[in-house]
N, C-alpha and C positions, 0 to 999 in steps of 0.2 A: 345283365339282370341281377346277378348276385350282388354287384357293387351298390346298386340302388337300394337293395333290401338291407344291406349291412349299414349304410351310412346313417340312417336315423337311429339305429341302436347304438352306434359309436357316439353320436352326439348326445344321446340320452345318458350314456355312461359318463361322459365328461361333465355334463351338467350335474349329475348326482354327486360327483367328487368335488365340485366347487364349494369353497368355504363360504358359509352365509355371511352377508355383510353385517358389520356391527350396528346395533341400534343405539345411536348416541343422541343425547341432548346436549348441544353445544351453545353456551351463552358467552358472548364476547362483549366486553366493555372496552372503551378507549380512553385511558387516562390522558393520552396526548396523541398527536398525529402519528407518531412512530412507535407507540406502545400499545399493546393489547393485554388485557387480563382475561384469561379464558377459564371458564368453569365447565367441566365435562362430567356428564352423568352416564354411567354404563348400566344397561339393564341387567336385572337379575338373570334373565334367560341367557344372556351372553356370558356372564360369570360362570353359571352352571355348565354351559357348553365348554368353556375353556378348561374347567376342572375335570369334566368328563373325558375330554380329549387327552389331558395330561395323565390321568390315572390309567386310561386305556393303553397308553404308550408305556407306562411304567410297570403295570402288573406282570406282563410276560417276562420281565427281567428282574423283578424285585427279589431281593434276598432277605428272607425273614426267618429267624431261628425256629427250628422245628419243622420247616417245610423245605422241600426242594425248590431251587430257583425257578420262579415263575409259577409255582403251584399254590402259593398262599391265597386265601380268600380275599376278594377285592375289598371287603369291609375292613379286614385286618390291615391291608396295605394302605388304605385311605387313612386309618387312624395312626399308623406308625409313621407315615411320610407326609402328614398334613402340612407341617411347617415348611418343609422343603418345597413341596408342590405349590403351596400358597405363594412363596417368593417367586417361583418360576412363572406362575399364572399372572402375578402382578406385573412382572417385567414384560411378559408377552402382551398383556392387555395394554399397558402403557405404550409400548412400541407400536402396536397395531392401531391404537386410537390416534396417535400422532400422525401415523401414515394416512389414515382415513381423513383426518382433519385437513391434511395437506392436499389430498386428492379432491376433497370437496371445495377447496379454494375459499375457505373462510377469510383468508388474508394471505399476503405475499411475505413470508418470513425472510428476514435478513440476518437472523442469528439463531442459535440453538435455544430451545425453550428452557427456562429456569424452573425446574421441578424439585421440590423437597421430597425425595423418595421416602425418607423416614416418616414423613407426615401422611403418606398415602397408605391406607389400610383397606383390605377387603372385608366388608362386614359379613357376619354370619348369615344375615337375612337382608333382603332388599337390595337396591342398586348401590353401586360404588360411585363416589364423587371425588374428583381431584381437581386441583387448580394449578395454573402456571402463568408466568409472565413471559412475553416474547416481544422482540423488536421486529417491526414490520415496515415494509415500504408504505409510505403514506398514500392515501387515496386523494386524487386531485383531478381537476379538469385540465385536460391537455391544452397548453397554449398553442396558438397558431404559429406554425414554424415554416410554412411555405411562403416564398415571396418576400423574405426579410431583406432589408437594405443594409449592406455591409461594406465598409471600407477595407481595402486590401493593400498592404505595403508591397511595393515592387522596386526592383533595382537591377541594373545591369552592372555586374561587378567589374571593376577596373583592375589593371595591373597593379596599381597602388594598393588596392584592397588586398590583393593576393600577397603582395610583398609584406604588408603589415601582419597578415595572418600567418605567413611563413615565419616571421620573426617571433610571433607569440608561440608558435608551435615549437620552435627551436629552443625556447626557454625551458621546455620540459626535459630537454636532453643536455642543457648547459651545465657547466661546472660552476659551483659557488666558490669564488676565490677571496680569501680574507684581504682587506685593504685597511690602511691607516688613514685613508682620506675620510673626510666628513661625509655622513650619509646624505643621500639625495633621493628624490622620487625614482622608483624603479630598482633601487638597491634592496638588498635583504639585510635584516637585522636579527640577531639571536638575542632573545629577551628572557629575563625572569619577570613574570607578570604577577602582580599581587593586587587583590581588591579588598577594601575595608569599608566598614560602616561604623561611623562614630569612633574611629580609631581601632576597632576590633577586626581582626582578620576574618575574611569571609571565604576567600578562595585564593589559591596560588598555583602557578604552573612554572616549571623551570625549563630553560633552554627551548623556548618557543621560537620557531623560525617563521618570520613573516616578511612578505614583500611590502615595501613602502608604497602604499596607494592612498588616495584621498579618504577612503573609508575602511575601517577595520571592523569586521563582523565577528562578534561572539555568537554563540548559539542562542543567547537570550537578550542581546542588546547590540547596538552598533555605536561606534565612535567615529563621528565625522571630524575631518581635519587631521587624520592620522599622519598624512604626508607633511603637513606644516609642523606638527608636534615633533616629528623625527628629523626634520630638515636641519642639517649641520651636526647631528648627534655623532658622538664617538664612544668607543668602548669606555665604560666606567660612568657614563652619564646616567642620570635618572630623570625621567620625564613623568609628569603627573597630569591626570585629566579626570573628568567626572562622566559617568554613564548612568542612564536611567534604564532599569530593567523593564522588559516588556511585561504586559499583563499576563502573558502566557508563559512566563518563566517557569522552568521546572521546579525551582525552589519557591513554592507558593507563598511562603511567609515573607519573602522579600520582593515579590512581584510589584512593579511600579515604583520601587524605591530607588533613590539615587546613591550610587556607590562611588568611592574614590578608587581610582586605578593607578598603580605605579608601574612604570616600565623601567627596568634596569637593563641598560644596553651592555651586553657581553661582548658582542663582536659585530662588525659591519662587513658585509660581503658584496661583491659585484659579480655579475654574470659573465662567464666566458663562453660564448656561443660556439658550437661545434662547426668544423669545416664541412662543407657540402661536398665531400669527396665520394669516390665510388663505393668505398666500404660503408660509409654512413648512409648513403642512399639505399644500399642493399638492406641495411639494418632497419631503416624506416619502413620498408615495404617492398623490397625488390624493384625499386624504381630504376629504369634504364639510365635516366639522366635527370638533370634539374628541371627541365621542361615538363617531364612526366609528373614530377612531384608537384609542380605548380598547377598542372591540370587537375590533379587529385585535390589540391587545396581549393581550387575554384569550385569543384563539385561539392566539397564539404561546405563551402560558403552558401551554395545554393540549397543544400539540405537545411542549413541553419535558417535561411530565409524562409524555406517552406515551413519550418517549425514556427517562426515568428508569424507567418501568415495564418497558420492554424491557431496559434494562441490568440492572435488579434481577432480572428473570426470567432473563436470559442468565447472570448470575453464578451463580444457584442451579442452573439447568439444567446449565450446563457443569461446575460443580463436582461435580455428581452424575455426569455423563457421563464426566468425565476422571479419576475416582477410580482406575480401573484402567489409565489410560493412563500407565504408568510407563516408556515407551520414551524413550531418550535421543535428542536431536536434534543433528545435527552443528553445530559452532560456525559453520562457513562458511554453512550454511543460515540460521541465526539472524541472522547479521550481514547477509546480503542481504535477508532478509525484514523486518528491523526498520523499514526505510524504508517498505516497503509497508504495514505495520501502522499506522505513523504516519499515512500518507495515508488509510487506511481510516477510522481513528478521527476524523480531521479532517473528512472528508466527512460522516460520520454526525452529528457535532455541528453542522456547517453546515446540513445539510438539516433539522435539528431546531430551528433558530431561535436558536442560541446566538450571542452576540456574539464579536467577535475577541479581546477580553481574556480571556474564559473559554476560548476555543479555544487561545490561546497558553499559558495556564496548564496546560491538559491536555497539550499537546504537550511542554512541558518535563517534566512528570511522567512521561510515557511515555519520554522520552529518558533520564531519570535511572535508570529501571529497565528499560532496553531489552531485555536478554537474557531476564529473567524474564517480562516482559509478552509478548514475541514468542513464547516457548516455549508459554505458556498459550494465546495466540491461535491458534497453529498447530495445537495439539492440538484446540482447539475446532473449527477449520476442517475438519480431517480427518474428525471425527465428523459434523459438520453436513453436509459434502459427501456422506458415505456415506448419510445419511438422505435427502438430496435425490435421489440416484441411485435409491435404493430406492422413493421415493415419486414419482419422475418430476417433480421440481420444477426449473424453470429460469427465467431472466429473459427476459421478452418485451420487444419494442420499447416498448410502452406503459409498462413499468416504468422503463426508462431515461428516458423523457420526463418522467415524474412526478418522479423523483429530481432530474433536472437543473433542472426548474422550481422545486422547493423550494430548491435551492442558489442559483439565480439570484435568487429572491425575497429571500433573506437577504442576498446580497452586493450587490443593486441592479444587477446586470448582466443582459444579455439571455440567455435560454436558449441561443441559438445561440453566443454568445461563451463561455459556460461549457462547452458541449460541445466547442468547438474547443480550449479550453485542456486539457481532460481528454484529448482525443485526441492532442494534441501532446506531452503529458507521459507518454503510454502508460499512462493510469490507467483506461481503460474496463474492463479485466479486474478491477481493484480494485472498481470500481463494480458489476460483475456479481456478484462474490463477496458484496458488501454486500447486494445485492438478494436473492440466493439464501439467504444465511444468515438474513436477516430473515423470509423466507417459511417457512423451516424452523422457526425459533423460534415463529412464529405457529401453525404446525401443532402443535408440542409443547405450546404454551400451550392450544390448543383441546382437547388430550387431558389437560390437567392439572387438578388440584383447587386452587382459589385461596382464600386467606384474606387479606382486605383489612386494611391497616394505614394509619394516618394518615401523610401525607407533609408535611413542612415544607420549603419551598423553601430550597435552600442559598444562603447569602449569599456573594457573591464576595469572599473575603478574601485572595485571592492576586493579586499583581501580577507578571506575567511579562515578562522582558526577554530579547531574543535575544542573550545573551552567555554564553559558556562560561567560568566562573571559572578553570578550569584550562587554558585555551587550547583552540583548536578541534580539535586532532588531525586525524583524518580524517573529522570530522563533516560530513555533507552540508549545505550551506547552503540550506535549503528556501526561504528568502525570496528568494535570488538566482535559484533555479530558477523560482519563480513569477514573478519580475520579468521574466526572460528570455522566459517563455511569453507573458506579457501584452504585452511589447514586440513579439514576433513576430506576435501576433494583431493588434495595433494597426497594424503595418506592412501586413498583409494587407488591412486595411480601408481 
């Protein structure tokens, strides 16, 4: 009986303590599909309530000359601390207004609001008005994603496939031995690389080590026929070619221009592959014998095929889904997101078992077409995120552990170290997006109609170097960031 009597009183007490909701007038305009300009008007009643709460909290602890602490008249405290309390009230009001706007779901923000705090003032009388710009997820009609027709690459890997992959893997552990023989495809050359425009030096790098392959990839351009250019080269030779910088080159002044590139050959080296003895098998991964290593390589090939299947499906799915996604994306958003897209693509390749040479080549390809690649990836992300929300798909802790384990297995580092590096570089949200998007694509694939097609593994014919032929401009040095993260992690250990 007493419980029933007390319950209404408790509820009434809780209700009395609840903070009144802000009375806001929110006006939103759309300069573009992904941009919103927001004007917010806060009522005078709310402003006065915030001031009253602030001074009520301050008075009991206020120190005013001539009065004991907490004994000064409220009017005197209000006059003496008006400036400090005004700044506090302004900050609290702005924070609470933004929180309420988010709760009311006027838009789905994808960045922090840009507010000029100095321009925001609380008037002596009347309401307060402030404005801000924010980037948002665009509003669009969801395309039909169930029942899509998709081709899927398939392959039964042969012993020859495994043998070729084994040789590629052993090159990572091979010694580079100098030779006086003329260079040929597959050999390595140490080069001084110099680029010029109209005879003026643009960029140069010394002692660049590159494997001779058909294509040499810079971060801002590619040189086709690198193998033919270097065929027969010896130490002391100089070879010249021309390259056209990509439109997305970090040095924007030279984007699209053709440069002369000179390679001075310092040394030619050949690979000396390691012996597959017991010690080396243990070093590779505690393999009992060569057959166990070959089984692991076959599994890795199957993981790479799975990646190709996902990429092929993703390309087809997203091309169909984004057909009607004709909204423009702000240049600032594309520029900021390009680095995140590069990180996402790199993590996806690493967890799928690709080597560093292939990853570097893909990174350079993404950098060269940064704006277009990022625009497509963002549109894909917006659509896949909508499907994830509608189907209640998210990343669980077990998903993170699996992704990190796969990346650690490929890099040879411990999962704990890989996770620490991701956290220090602020990439856990990128990993989350990767997990969620993969789950959504799997859902779309489950609803799709598949037609299998033969898959031929791609040969790695691209050698990537971390050099911008046109100069670095404002390109983020990914390798330096990674090095710093690794050094910080090593220091912690």
